[in-house]
LOLUM-121124 format. One record per atom (N, C-alpha, C): x, y, z. Coordinates in steps of 0.2 Angstrom, whole numbers, padded with zeros to 4 digits, always signed. Each point is the difference from the previous one (the first is absolute). Layout:
// LOLUM-121124
XYZ ...
***
This chain:
// LOLUM-121124
-0019-0061-0057 +0006+0001+0004 +0004-0005+0002 -0003-0006+0002 +0003-0006+0001 +0004-0003-0006 -0003+0001-0006 +0003-0003-0006 +0007+0004-0001 -0001+0007+0000 +0006+0005-0001 +0005-0002+0006 -0002-0001+0006 +0005-0001+0005 +0004-0007-0002 -0004-0005-0001 +0003-0007-0002 +0005+0001-0006 -0002+0004-0005 +0004+0001-0006 +0006+0005+0001 +0001+0002+0007 +0006+0004+0002 +0000+0007-0005 -0006+0002-0001 +0000+0007-0003 +0002+0006+0004 +0001-0001+0006 +0002+0005+0004 +0007-0001+0004 +0004-0004-0003 +0006-0002+0003 +0005+0005+0001 +0000+0005-0005 +0005+0006+0001 -0002+0005+0005 -0006-0001+0003 -0002+0005+0005 +0000-0003+0007 +0002-0006+0001 -0001-0003+0006 +0005+0003+0005 -0002-0001+0007 +0004+0003+0005 +0003-0006+0004 +0006-0001+0001 +0003-0006+0003 -0004-0006-0002 -0002-0001-0006 -0004-0006-0003 -0007+0000+0002 -0003+0006+0003 -0007+0000+0002 -0003+0005-0004 -0007-0001+0000 -0005+0005-0004 -0002+0005+0005 +0002+0006-0001 -0002+0006+0005 -0007+0002-0001 -0004-0001+0006 -0007+0002+0000 -0002+0005+0005 -0002+0005-0002 -0002+0005+0005 -0008+0000+0002 -0001+0001+0006 -0007+0000+0003 -0001+0007+0003 -0005+0003-0002 -0002+0007+0003 -0008+0001+0000 -0002+0004+0004 -0007+0002+0000 -0002+0006-0004 -0006+0000-0002 -0002+0006-0004 -0008+0001+0001 -0002+0006+0000 -0007+0001+0001 -0003+0001-0007 -0005-0004-0001 -0003+0001-0007 -0005+0005-0001 -0005+0001+0005 -0005+0005+0000 -0003+0002+0007 -0003+0006+0001 -0003+0001+0006 -0006+0005-0001 -0004+0000+0005 -0007+0003-0001 -0003+0000+0006 -0006+0004+0001 -0004+0000+0005 -0006-0004+0000 +0000-0005-0005 -0006-0004+0000 +0002-0007+0001 -0004-0004+0004 +0002-0007+0002 -0004-0004-0005 +0003-0001-0006 -0004-0004-0005 +0002-0007+0000 +0004-0002+0005 +0002-0008+0001 +0002-0001+0007 -0002-0005+0003 +0001-0002+0007 +0008-0001+0001 +0003-0002-0005 +0007-0001+0000 +0005+0006+0001 -0003+0006-0001 +0004+0006-0001 +0003+0001+0007 +0007+0002+0000 +0003+0003+0006 -0003+0007+0002 +0001+0002+0006 -0002+0007+0002 +0005+0003+0005 -0001+0006-0001 +0005+0005+0005 -0004+0007+0001 +0002+0003+0005 -0002+0007+0001 +0004+0005-0003 -0003+0005-0004 +0004+0005-0003 -0003+0007+0002 +0004+0005-0001 -0002+0007+0002 +0001+0002+0007 -0002+0006+0002 +0001+0002+0007 -0006+0003+0002 -0001+0000+0007 -0006+0003+0003 -0006-0002-0003 -0004+0006-0002 -0006-0001-0003 +0000-0003-0007 +0005+0000-0003 +0000-0003-0007 +0003-0008+0000 +0001-0002+0006 +0002-0007+0001 -0006-0005-0002 +0002-0005-0004 -0005-0005-0002 +0004-0006-0002 -0004-0005-0002 +0002-0007-0001 +0001+0000-0008 +0006-0003-0001 +0002-0001-0008 +0001-0007-0001 -0003-0003-0006 +0001-0007-0001 +0005-0001-0006 +0004-0004+0000 +0005-0001-0005 +0002-0007-0001 +0003-0001-0007 +0003-0006-0002 +0007+0000+0000 +0003-0005+0004 +0007+0000+0000 +0003-0007-0001 +0005-0001-0003 +0003-0007-0002 +0007+0000+0000 +0003-0006+0000 +0007-0002+0000 +0001-0002-0007 +0005+0003-0003 +0002-0003-0007 +0007-0003+0001 +0001-0005-0004 +0007-0003-0001 +0002+0001-0007 +0006+0002-0002 +0003+0000-0006 +0007-0002-0001 +0002-0003-0005 +0007-0001-0002 +0003+0007-0001 +0006+0001+0003 +0003+0007-0001 +0007-0002-0002 +0002+0001-0006 +0006-0001-0003 +0005+0006-0001 +0006-0001+0001 +0004+0006-0001 +0000+0003-0006 -0002-0003-0005 +0000+0003-0007 -0006+0004-0001 -0004+0002+0005 -0006+0004-0001 -0006-0004-0002 +0001-0007+0000 -0006-0004-0002 -0004-0002+0007 -0006+0003+0000 -0004-0002+0006 -0007-0003-0002 -0001-0006+0002 -0005-0004-0002 -0005-0002+0006 -0007+0003-0001 -0005-0002+0005 -0001-0007+0001 +0000-0002+0006 -0001-0008+0001 -0005-0002+0004 -0002+0003+0006 -0006-0002+0004 -0003+0006+0003 -0006+0000+0002 -0004+0005+0004 -0004-0003+0005 +0001+0003+0006 -0004-0003+0006 -0004+0006+0003 -0007+0000+0000 -0004+0005+0003 -0001-0001+0007 +0001+0006+0003 -0001+0000+0007 -0008+0001+0001 -0003-0004+0005 -0007+0000+0000 -0003+0001+0008 -0005+0004+0001 -0002+0000+0007 -0004-0006+0002 +0003-0004+0005 -0002-0006+0002 -0008+0000+0003 -0004-0004-0003 -0007-0001+0002 -0001-0005+0005 -0005+0000+0004 -0001-0005+0005 -0002+0003+0007 +0002-0004+0005 -0002+0003+0007 +0005+0006+0001 -0002+0003+0006 +0003+0006+0002 +0008+0000+0000 +0002-0006+0003 +0007-0001+0001 +0004+0000-0007 -0003-0003-0005 +0003-0002-0006 -0001+0006-0005 -0003+0006+0002 -0001+0005-0004 +0006+0005+0001 +0005-0001-0004 +0007+0004+0001 +0002+0002-0007 +0003+0006+0001 +0003+0003-0006 +0005-0005-0002 +0000-0001-0007 +0006-0004-0003 +0006+0005+0000 +0006-0003-0001 +0006+0004+0000 +0005-0003-0005 +0005+0004-0001 +0005-0003-0005 +0004-0006+0003 +0001-0001+0007 +0004-0005+0002 -0005-0007-0001 -0006+0001+0002 -0005-0006-0001 +0000-0002-0008 -0001+0006-0004 +0000-0002-0007 +0007-0003-0002 +0005+0002+0002 +0007-0003-0001 +0000-0008+0001 -0003-0002+0005 -0001-0007+0002 -0003-0003-0005 -0006+0002-0002 -0004-0003-0006 +0003+0000-0006 +0004+0006-0002 +0003+0000-0006 +0006-0004-0001 +0004+0000+0005 +0006-0005+0000 -0002-0007+0000 -0006-0002+0003 -0002-0007-0001 -0002-0001-0007 -0003+0004-0003 -0002-0001-0007 +0006+0000-0005 +0005+0004+0002 +0006+0000-0004 +0003-0006+0000 +0001-0003+0007 +0003-0007+0001 -0004-0005-0004 -0006+0000+0000 -0004-0005-0003 +0001+0000-0008 +0001+0006-0003 +0000+0001-0007 +0007-0002-0002 +0005+0002+0004 +0007-0001-0002 +0004-0004+0005 -0002-0006+0002 +0003-0003+0006 +0007-0001+0000 +0004+0000-0006 +0007-0001+0000 +0004+0005-0003 -0004+0006-0001 +0004+0005-0003 +0004+0004+0005 +0007+0001-0002 +0004+0004+0005 -0002+0007-0001 -0002+0003+0006 -0003+0007+0000 +0004+0004+0005 +0001+0006-0002 +0003+0005+0004 -0005+0006+0001 -0004+0000+0006 -0005+0005+0002 +0004+0007+0001 -0002+0005-0003 +0002+0007+0002 -0006+0004+0003 +0001+0002+0006 -0005+0002+0004 +0001+0007+0003 -0005+0004+0002 +0001+0006+0003 +0001-0001+0007 +0001+0006+0004 +0001-0001+0008 -0006-0002+0004 -0006+0000-0003 -0006-0004+0003 +0001-0007+0002 +0004-0003-0004 +0001-0007+0001 +0006-0002+0003 +0003+0005+0004 +0006-0002+0004 -0002-0002+0006 -0002-0006+0001 -0002-0003+0006 +0002-0007+0000 +0000-0004+0006 +0002-0007+0000 -0005-0004-0003 -0006+0001+0000 -0005-0005-0003 +0000+0000-0007 +0001+0005-0003 +0001+0001-0007 +0006-0004-0003 +0006+0001+0004 +0006-0003-0002 +0000-0007+0001 -0003-0003+0006 -0001-0007+0001 -0004-0003-0005 -0006+0003-0003 -0004-0002-0005 +0005-0001-0006 +0004+0005-0002 +0004-0001-0006 +0005-0005+0001 +0003-0002+0006 +0005-0005+0000 -0004-0006+0000 -0006-0002+0002 -0003-0006+0000 -0002-0001-0007 -0001+0005-0004 -0002-0001-0007 +0007-0001-0005 +0005+0000+0004 +0007+0000-0004 +0001+0006-0005 -0002+0006+0002 +0001+0006-0004 +0005+0004+0003 +0004+0003-0004 +0004+0006+0002 -0004+0006+0001 +0003+0005+0003 -0003+0006+0001 +0005+0006+0001 -0002+0006-0003 +0003+0006+0002 -0006+0005+0002 +0001+0002+0007 -0005+0004+0003 +0003+0007+0002 -0004+0006-0002 +0003+0006+0001 +0000+0000+0008 +0005+0003+0003 +0001+0001+0007 +0000+0007+0002 -0006+0003+0002 +0000+0007+0002 +0004+0002+0007 +0001+0006+0001 +0004+0002+0006 -0004-0002+0006 -0006+0000+0000 -0004-0001+0006 -0003-0008+0001 +0002-0003-0006 -0002-0007+0001 +0005-0005+0004 -0002-0005+0003 +0004-0005+0004 +0006+0003+0003 -0002+0004+0006 +0005+0003+0004 +0006-0004+0002 -0002-0006+0002 +0005-0005+0003 +0005-0002-0006 -0003+0000-0006 +0005-0002-0006 +0005+0006-0001 -0003+0006+0000 +0004+0005-0001 +0006+0002+0005 -0002-0002+0007 +0004+0001+0005 +0006-0005-0001 -0001-0006-0002 +0005-0005+0000 +0004+0002-0007 -0003+0002-0005 +0004+0002-0006 +0005+0005+0002 -0002+0006+0003 +0004+0005+0002 +0006-0002+0005 -0002-0005+0004 +0005-0003+0005 +0005-0004-0003 -0002-0004-0005 +0005-0005-0004 +0003+0004-0005 -0003+0005-0003 +0003+0004-0006 +0008+0001+0001 +0003+0003+0005 +0007+0002+0000 +0004-0006+0000 -0003-0006+0002 +0005-0006+0000 -0001-0005-0006 -0007-0001-0001 -0001-0005-0005 -0003+0002-0007 -0001+0007+0000 -0002+0002-0007 +0004+0000-0005 -0002-0003-0006 +0003+0000-0007 -0002+0006-0004 +0004+0002-0004 -0002+0006-0005 +0002-0001-0007 -0003+0003-0004 +0001+0000-0007 -0001+0007-0003 +0004+0003-0003 +0000+0007-0004 +0000-0001-0007 -0005+0003-0004 +0000-0001-0007 -0004+0006-0003 +0001+0000-0007 -0004+0005-0004 -0005-0004-0004 -0006+0002+0001 -0006-0003-0003 -0003+0005-0004 +0001+0000-0007 -0002+0006-0004 +0003+0006+0002 -0004+0005+0002 +0003+0006+0002 +0000+0001+0007 -0002-0005+0004 +0000+0000+0007 +0006-0004+0003 +0003+0004+0006 +0005-0003+0003 -0003-0004+0006 +0001-0006+0001 -0003-0004+0006 +0005-0002+0005 -0002-0001+0005 +0003-0004+0006 -0004-0004+0004 +0001-0006-0001 -0004-0006+0003 +0004-0002+0007 -0004-0001+0005 +0003-0002+0006 -0006-0005+0003 +0003-0006+0002 -0005-0005+0002 +0003-0004+0006 -0005-0003+0004 +0001-0005+0005 -0004-0006+0000 +0003-0006+0000 -0004-0006-0001 -0001-0003+0007 -0005-0004+0000 -0002-0004+0006 -0001+0004+0006 -0005+0005-0001 -0003+0004+0005 -0005-0004+0003 +0000-0001+0007 -0006-0004+0003 -0006+0005+0001 -0005-0003-0002 -0007+0004+0001 -0005-0005+0003 -0003+0003+0006 -0004-0004+0004 -0007+0003-0001 -0006-0004-0001 -0006+0002-0001 -0005-0004+0004 -0006+0001-0001 -0006-0004+0003 -0001+0001+0008 -0003-0004+0003 -0002+0001+0007 +0007-0001+0004 +0001+0005+0004 +0006+0000+0004 +0007-0001-0004 +0000+0001-0007 +0006-0001-0004 +0002-0007+0000 -0005-0005+0000 +0001-0007+0000 +0003-0002-0007 -0002+0003-0006 +0002-0002-0006 +0006+0005-0002 +0005-0004-0003 +0006+0004-0002 +0002-0002-0007 +0003+0006-0003 +0003-0001-0007 +0006+0003-0001 +0004-0002-0004 +0006+0003-0002 -0001+0004-0007 +0001+0006+0000 -0001+0004-0005 +0006+0004-0002 +0000+0003-0006 +0006+0003-0003 -0002+0008-0002 +0003+0005+0002 -0002+0007-0001 +0006+0003-0004 -0003+0003-0006 +0005+0004-0004 -0002+0007-0001 +0004+0005+0001 -0001+0007-0001 +0004+0003-0006 -0004+0003-0004 +0003+0004-0006 +0000+0007+0000 +0006+0003+0000 +0000+0008+0000 +0003+0002-0007 -0004+0005-0003 +0002+0001-0007 -0001+0008-0001 +0004+0002-0005 +0000+0007-0002 +0001+0001-0007 -0003+0005-0003 +0000+0002-0007 -0001+0007-0001 +0002+0002-0005 -0001+0007-0002 -0005+0002-0005 -0004+0005+0000 -0005+0002-0005 +0001+0008+0000 -0003+0002-0006 -0001+0007-0001 -0006+0003+0001 +0000+0005+0005 -0007+0003+0002 -0002+0005-0005 -0006+0003+0001 -0003+0005-0004 +0004+0006-0001 +0005+0001+0005 +0004+0007-0002 +0007-0003-0003 +0000-0006-0003 +0005-0002-0004 +0006-0001+0005 -0001-0002+0006 +0005-0001+0005 +0001-0007+0002 +0006-0003+0001 +0000-0007+0002 -0001-0001+0007 -0004-0005+0001 -0002-0001+0007 +0001-0007+0001 +0003-0002+0006 +0001-0007+0002 -0006-0002+0004 -0003-0006-0002 -0005-0003+0003 +0003-0006+0004 -0004-0002+0005 +0002-0006+0005 -0006-0004+0001 +0001-0006+0001 -0005-0005+0002 +0003-0005+0004 -0005-0003+0004 +0002-0006+0004 -0006-0005+0000 +0002-0006-0001 -0004-0006-0001 +0002-0005+0005 -0005-0004+0003 +0002-0006+0004 -0005-0006-0001 +0003-0006+0000 -0004-0006-0001 +0001-0005+0005 -0005-0005+0001 +0001-0006+0003 +0001-0005-0005 +0005-0005+0000 +0001-0005-0005 -0001-0006+0003 -0003-0005-0004 +0000-0007+0003 +0006-0003-0001 +0004+0002-0004 +0007-0004-0001 +0005+0004+0002 +0006-0003+0002 +0006+0004+0002 +0003+0004-0006 +0002+0006+0002 +0003+0004-0006 +0007+0000+0000 +0002+0001-0006 +0008+0000-0001 +0001+0005-0006 +0007+0001-0001 +0002+0005-0005 -0003-0003-0007 -0001-0006-0001 -0002-0003-0006 -0007+0001-0002 -0004+0000+0005 -0008+0000-0001 -0003+0006+0003 +0003+0005+0003 -0003+0006+0003 -0003+0004-0006 +0004+0001-0005 -0003+0004-0006 -0006-0003-0003 +0000-0006-0001 -0005-0003-0004 -0006-0001+0005 +0000-0001+0006 -0005+0000+0004 -0004+0007+0002 +0004+0005+0000 -0002+0007+0002 -0002+0003-0006 +0005+0001-0005 -0001+0005-0005 -0005-0003-0006 +0001-0007-0001 -0004-0003-0006 -0006-0004+0003 +0000-0001+0006 -0006-0003+0004 -0004+0005+0004 +0002+0001+0006 -0004+0004+0005 -0002+0007-0003 +0004+0004-0003 -0002+0006-0002 -0005+0000-0006 -0001-0005-0003 -0005+0000-0006 -0007-0002+0003 +0000+0000+0007 -0007+0000+0002 -0004+0006-0002 +0003+0005-0002 -0004+0006-0003 -0004-0002-0006 +0002-0006-0003 -0003-0002-0007 -0008-0001+0001 -0001-0003+0006 -0008-0001+0001 -0003+0006+0001 +0003+0006+0003 -0004+0006+0001 +0000+0003-0006 +0005+0000-0005 +0000+0003-0006 -0006-0004-0004 -0001-0006+0000 -0005-0004-0003 -0007+0003+0002 -0001+0001+0007 -0006+0003+0003 -0001+0007-0004 +0005+0004-0001 -0001+0007-0003 -0003-0001-0007 +0004-0005-0004 -0002-0001-0007 -0008-0003+0000 -0002-0004+0005 -0007-0002-0001 -0005+0005+0002 +0003+0005+0004 -0005+0005+0003 -0001+0006-0005 +0006+0001-0004 +0000+0007-0004 +0001-0001-0007 +0001-0006-0002 +0002-0002-0008 -0005-0005-0003 -0006+0001+0002 -0005-0003-0004 -0003-0007+0002 +0002-0002+0006 -0003-0006+0002 -0005+0001+0005 -0001+0006+0003 -0006+0002+0005 +0000-0004+0005 +0006-0001+0004 +0001-0004+0006 -0006+0002+0005 -0001+0006+0001 -0004+0003+0005 -0007+0000-0001 -0002-0003-0006 -0007+0000-0002 -0003-0007+0002 -0006+0000+0003 -0003-0006+0002 -0003-0004-0006 -0003+0003-0005 -0003-0003-0006 -0007-0003+0002 +0000-0002+0006 -0007-0003+0002 +0000+0001+0008 -0007+0001+0002 -0001+0001+0007 -0002-0007+0003 +0003-0005-0002 -0001-0007+0003 +0007-0002+0001 +0001-0003+0006 +0007-0002+0003 +0003-0005-0005 -0004-0005-0002 +0003-0005-0004 +0002+0002-0007 -0005+0004-0003 +0002+0003-0006 +0005+0005+0000 +0001+0004+0005 +0005+0005+0000 +0007-0004+0001 +0000-0005+0004 +0006-0005+0000 +0002-0002-0007 -0005-0003-0004 +0001-0002-0007 +0003+0005-0004 -0003+0006+0000 +0002+0005-0005 +0008+0002+0002 +0001+0000+0007 +0007+0002+0002 +0005-0005-0002 -0002-0007+0000 +0005-0005-0002 +0000+0000-0008 -0005+0002-0004 +0001+0001-0007 +0005+0006-0001 -0001+0005+0004 +0004+0006-0001 +0008-0002+0001 +0001-0004+0005 +0007-0002+0001 +0003-0005-0005 -0005-0005-0003 +0002-0004-0005 +0001+0004-0007 -0003+0005-0001 +0002+0004-0006 +0007+0003+0001 +0001+0002+0006 +0007+0003+0002 +0005-0005-0001 -0001-0006+0001 +0005-0006-0001 +0001+0000-0007 -0005-0001-0005 +0000+0000-0007 +0005+0005-0003 -0002+0006+0002 +0003+0006-0003 +0007+0000+0002 +0002-0002+0007 +0007+0001+0002 +0004-0005-0004 -0003-0007-0001 +0004-0005-0003 +0001+0002-0007 -0005+0003-0003 +0001+0002-0007 +0005+0006-0001 +0000+0004+0005 +0005+0006-0001 +0007-0002+0001 +0001-0006+0003 +0007-0002+0001 +0002-0006-0004 -0004-0002-0005 +0001-0006-0005 +0005+0003-0005 +0004-0004-0002 +0005+0002-0005 -0003+0002-0007 -0005-0004-0001 -0004+0001-0007 -0004+0007+0000 -0002+0003+0006 -0004+0006+0000 +0004+0006+0003 +0006-0001+0001 +0004+0005+0004 +0000+0007-0005 +0002-0001-0006 +0000+0005-0004 -0007+0004-0001 -0005-0004+0000 -0007+0003-0001 -0001+0005+0006 +0001-0003+0006 -0001+0004+0006 +0005+0007+0000 +0006-0001-0002 +0004+0006+0000 -0002+0005-0005 -0003-0002-0005 -0003+0004-0006 -0006+0004+0002 -0005-0004+0003 -0006+0003+0001 -0002+0001+0007 +0004-0002+0005 -0002+0000+0007 -0005-0005+0002 -0001-0001+0006 -0005-0005+0002 -0007+0000-0003 -0003+0006+0001 -0006+0000-0002 -0001+0000-0008 +0005+0004-0003 +0000+0000-0007 +0001-0008-0003 +0005-0003+0003 +0001-0007-0002 -0007-0005+0000 -0003+0001+0006 -0006-0004+0001 -0005+0002-0005 -0001+0007-0001 -0005+0002-0006 +0002-0003-0007 +0007+0000-0001 +0002-0003-0006 -0002-0007-0001 +0002-0004+0005 -0002-0007+0000 -0007-0001-0001 -0004+0003+0004 -0007+0000-0001 -0003+0001-0007 +0002+0006-0002 -0001+0002-0007 +0002-0005-0006 +0006-0003+0002 +0002-0005-0005 -0004-0007+0000 -0002-0002+0006 -0004-0005+0001 -0007+0001-0003 -0003+0006+0000 -0007+0001-0002 +0000+0001-0007 +0006+0002-0003 +0000+0002-0008 +0000-0006-0004 -0002+0001-0006 -0001-0006-0005 +0006-0002-0003 +0006+0002+0000 +0006-0002-0003 +0003-0006+0003 -0002-0002+0006 +0002-0006+0002 -0003-0007-0003 +0004-0005-0002 -0002-0006-0003 -0003-0005+0006 -0007-0001+0000 -0002-0004+0005 +0003-0007+0000 +0001-0003-0005 +0003-0007-0001 +0007+0000+0003 +0004+0005-0002 +0007+0001+0003 +0000+0001+0008 -0005+0004+0002 -0001+0001+0007 -0001-0006+0004 -0005-0004-0003 -0001-0007+0003 +0005-0004+0001 +0004+0000-0006 +0006-0005+0000 +0005+0003+0006 +0001+0006+0001 +0005+0003+0004 -0002-0002+0007 -0007+0001+0002 -0003-0002+0006 +0001-0007+0002 +0000-0004-0005 +0000-0008+0001 +0007-0002+0002 +0005+0005-0001 +0007-0003+0001 +0002+0002+0008 +0004-0003+0003 +0002+0002+0007 +0003+0007+0000 -0002+0004+0005 +0003+0007+0000 +0006+0000+0004 +0004+0005-0001 +0007+0001+0003 +0000+0007+0002 +0001+0002+0006 +0000+0006+0003 +0007+0001+0003 +0004+0005-0004 +0007+0001+0002 +0000+0007+0003 +0002+0001+0006 +0001+0006+0004 +0007+0004-0001 +0000+0006+0000 +0006+0004-0001 +0002+0001+0007 
***
């Protein structure tokens, strides 16, 4: 991935010159057997059926581009801490985010990054960590999150709000935003940040089952690390923040389209982690192959599974010339993404 990034293979997908990376949590598997000390646990059921369930949960990081290209990047497993009684705590997404963000910074120390995150990460500590790493971010802001920010947004909106109305595809959108909202956090509000809030209200028409035209409406809000303007609000919101769904779509692909994301493959913690990482690596290879210019037609003709089967059968068949293949492999490879 570093080689592809250095080669500017993704330049057409960048958001404000940044690589959009989504981070989200996902459950891998759950059961009633404690087959590893690292498993997280929770109580499930009601009354007499209530019992302890053990599960594997992890954070995933993926590049999420607005062209539909979603590339798995990193996995961070949440583990039950072992040691004395005080250290035995359930791991959580926010602790996992600290470890994952540290790894991301070590692997790509100078890469311009735009983190697109859900509402769980709408807090001062996460935003401060992003700023220290020199990363931009777009974080979902739910109605019940950060009441002080919402209060100031509503107070400033009549005087300082800027707006933009546009048609995006079949949707009619109205953006309104307020920059430089003061946000206090930490002990007694000692830490302060200037954040920027944008709200998108949109409507579109669809045909229901009775062949009637129905108007649908939606509302989205985000916290932005950068001031918003008429020039960048569409790019940051529609092409960047909204494509956080790409990582969730990637989870569905891995769970239901042949990658067996929710399968352990081995009841040993290290082996299970190894199989999981191999599965994610396979997804990377298949994704890059599907978006390359050389194989685009093949995937359109046969679909993902059919193309993979065709490639496998071609490699295993006797009609390929071994000497020619060795010559091709000895030359530098070039990967061109559409």
